[in-house]
C-alpha positions, 0 to 999 in steps of 0.5 A: 630612696634619694637623700632629698626624699629622706631629708623631707621625711625627717621632720615628720618622723621626728614629730612621730618620735616625739609623740611616741615618747610623750604618750609612752611617758603618759602611760608609764608615769600617769598623774593618778598612778594608774596605767591606761592603754588609752594613752597608747591608742590616742598616741597612735591616732595622733601619729596617723593623723600627722603622717597622713596629712603630711603625705597628702600634702607632700605627694600631691604637691599641694603647697608649703608642707613645712607650714603644716609640719610646724603646726603638727609639732605645736599640736603634738606638744599641746595635745600631750600636755592636755592629756596630762592635765585632763584626759577629757581635754585631750580627747576633745582636742584630738576630735577638734584636730580631726575637724581642723584638718578637714576644715584645713583641706576644705579652706585650701581647695575653696580658696584656691579654686574661687578667684573673686576673693578681692571683689567681696569687700562689702560682703566681708564688712556686712558679715563682720557686723552681723557676727558682732551683732549676733554676739551682742544679742545672743552671747553669754559672758565668760571671764568678764567677756561677752564673746561666746554663743551657745549652740546646744551643748557646744559653744562658739567664739565668733571673734575667732572667725571675725579675725579671718573676715577682718584680714580679708577685708583689710587685704581688699582695702590694701590691694585695690588699685582704684581708678582715677577720680574714683571715690577711694582716690579722693582725699580729705586733709591729705588722707585718701578716702580709702584710708579713712574708710579702712580706719572706720572699719578697723575702729568699728571692729575694735569698738564692738570688742570694747563693748564685749570687753574682749580687750586682747582681741581689740589689741590684736586687731589694732596691731594687725592694722598698724602693721599693714598700714606701716608696710603699705601706706606711704602717707605717714600722716595716717600712721602718726594719727593712728599712733596718737589715737592709740596713745589717747585710747590707752590712757583713757582706757587706763584712766576710766576703765577699772578692768584695764586699770586692774590688769595694769596694776597687777602687771606692775606688782602682782605680789601686792595681792598674791592670793587675790588679783595677782594669783594667776600671774604669780602662779604662772611665774612660780610654775615656769621657775620651778621647771628650770631648764629641763622641767620637772618631768611629764606628770611630775609638776603641779600645773593645777595650781594655775587657773585656766591652765588648759587655755590661757596658761598652757605655756606655763604648764609646758615650761614647768613639766617640759622645761624652759628649753621646750618653751623657747623651742615653741617660740622658735617654732612660731618664729619659723611659722612666721618666716614661712608665712612672710616668705609665701607673701614675698613670693606671691605676685597676686597683690590681694594674696600677698596682702592676705598672707601678710595679714594672716601671718602677723595675726599668728605672730601677734597672737602668740606674742600677746599670750606668751608676753602676758604669761611671762609678765612681759606685758599686761595679761589679756585673755587670748588663746595660744595658736594650735596649743591651747584647748579650744575648738573655735580657736583651733578651727579658725587657725586651720582655716587661716593655715589652709589659706596660707598653704593655698597661696603658697601653691600659687607662687610655684 
């Protein structure tokens, strides 16, 4: 076995070792003082999933295998913590992981072998509008946001899949090279019709999210849009106009929307209402501080004191029981994931794939920043999931679709 061969297998073996240690700890020191062999069985299943997927990607040379290894590390930490919080959460997340891997390979092959993705702009826009309207009509409210659709005993969050359509649509706008004297080459006050049409689509999406009171996703969509025009658009007028619009909307939202005003006031001073509106963020800060550098130990903390700990605040629970160093390691993994995504984009010659890779990568990066920043009180808290770590089927499946597309793009660069 060559040294290169061994080196490429080391990260997969390290992830396997972390899973073995994590599930052995869950078995030896369970939170309810009972020993369950189920922890050992699910730990074995998780190791098999990780190693099998890695081997398929590596031996069949399907693309950037390190992108999956980073994901497997995040998934492993998240699943271990979910099993510690609630066995049912962990079991459901394992099932979603299996579905996610299946969707990952499906999206990989579909994207790789269908070549007309850059020709479907109007399809993406139409499907986006349809998904929004469906959510407004059939959606149910949860935590103040009308962003879930119930299908039998299951719930789907359409915004997670709209995010992918949004990236595809923006990639079409930015990669298209309109013919001379076409509609998109015309200008109005020095701004091309293409930029105006793209801005109209973006603000339509944000408007729908405002109606659903899904502020975090609206912020995410604007950050993705602003990044892509900053990278691609040479007309600084459109950038300055969007900055002005963002400042105005932020001020108007704070001034006339009680929900946003409350979030900002809680962010500025959560201690003034520690048992009321500031309870979530203060408990999050207490948990992170009590964990110290190395954590209280798996099963030895008190993460249940944090509301929504398995979704929005799972990062706080990880820092409490696994330590701040583990929290820093997770952030570094996201940095590496973003680096791999940026590298894929830079190495790809196809303009549509390049734009799409940038959009999907910054989507992961900004989503992580928004949730981690909110949990540690760096920015006002918004309800958004932590990619590959938080509990949730819709989020996990959409993340694996995006990663499948990124890996498929990485294959084309070879």
